[in-house]
C-alpha positions in Angstrom: 15.4 27.5 19.4 14.7 24.0 19.6 11.3 23.6 19.3 8.6 24.6 17.0 4.6 25.8 17.0 2.2 23.3 15.9 -1.4 23.0 16.4 -0.9 25.4 19.2 1.5 22.5 21.3 4.9 23.1 21.2 6.8 19.7 19.8 10.7 19.2 19.8 12.5 20.2 16.6 14.2 16.7 16.9 12.6 13.4 16.0 14.5 11.7 18.5 13.6 14.4 21.3 9.9 14.1 20.3 10.2 9.8 20.1 11.7 10.0 23.4 8.8 12.0 24.7 6.1 9.7 23.2 7.9 6.9 24.9 7.9 8.5 28.5 4.1 9.1 27.8 3.3 5.5 26.8 4.7 5.0 30.2 2.6 7.1 32.1 -0.4 5.7 29.9 0.6 2.0 31.0 0.7 2.7 35.2 -2.3 1.6 36.8 -2.0 5.4 38.9 -2.9 7.9 35.8 -5.9 9.8 36.9 -8.7 10.6 34.5 -7.5 13.9 33.7 -3.7 13.2 33.2 -4.9 10.3 30.6 -7.0 13.0 28.7 -3.7 15.3 28.5 -1.0 12.6 27.9 -3.4 11.1 25.1 -3.8 14.2 23.5 0.0 15.1 23.7 0.9 11.8 22.3 -1.7 12.3 19.2 0.4 15.6 18.5 4.1 14.0 18.9 2.8 11.0 16.7 1.6 12.9 14.3 4.7 15.1 14.1 6.9 12.1 14.3 4.9 10.2 11.1 5.5 13.5 9.4 8.8 13.6 10.2 9.4 9.7 9.2 6.9 10.5 5.8 9.3 13.3 4.8 12.7 11.8 5.3 11.4 8.5 3.4 10.5 10.7 0.2 13.7 12.4 0.5 16.2 9.6 0.7 14.0 7.6 -2.5 14.6 11.0 -4.4 18.1 10.9 -3.5 18.1 7.0 -4.0 16.6 7.9 -7.5 18.9 10.6 -8.3 21.8 8.2 -7.9 20.1 5.3 -9.8 19.6 3.3 -7.1 16.8 1.0 -7.1 15.2 0.5 -3.5 14.7 -3.5 -3.8 18.7 -3.7 -4.0 18.9 -5.7 -6.7 22.2 -5.0 -7.8 24.2 -7.6 -6.2 27.0 -5.2 -5.6 24.5 -3.2 -3.4 23.6 -6.2 -1.5 26.0 -6.2 1.3 
């Protein structure tokens, strides 16, 4: 099962799939041939996808930070051996 339920709207489980859909919606929103009804639906869907993607990014960032701390790696890469 590749989708999960969030706010009564299905969103792709994979970040890349959600981002791909979000980019498609952005293209639709930028077009001049969009109806008001479609505009409203697209904006609502984009908001759901954006919130989902932001949540995944924050979660990944926290996980990476925790792993780096566990390994004793500073996030600023102050160690010259880790700079490259």
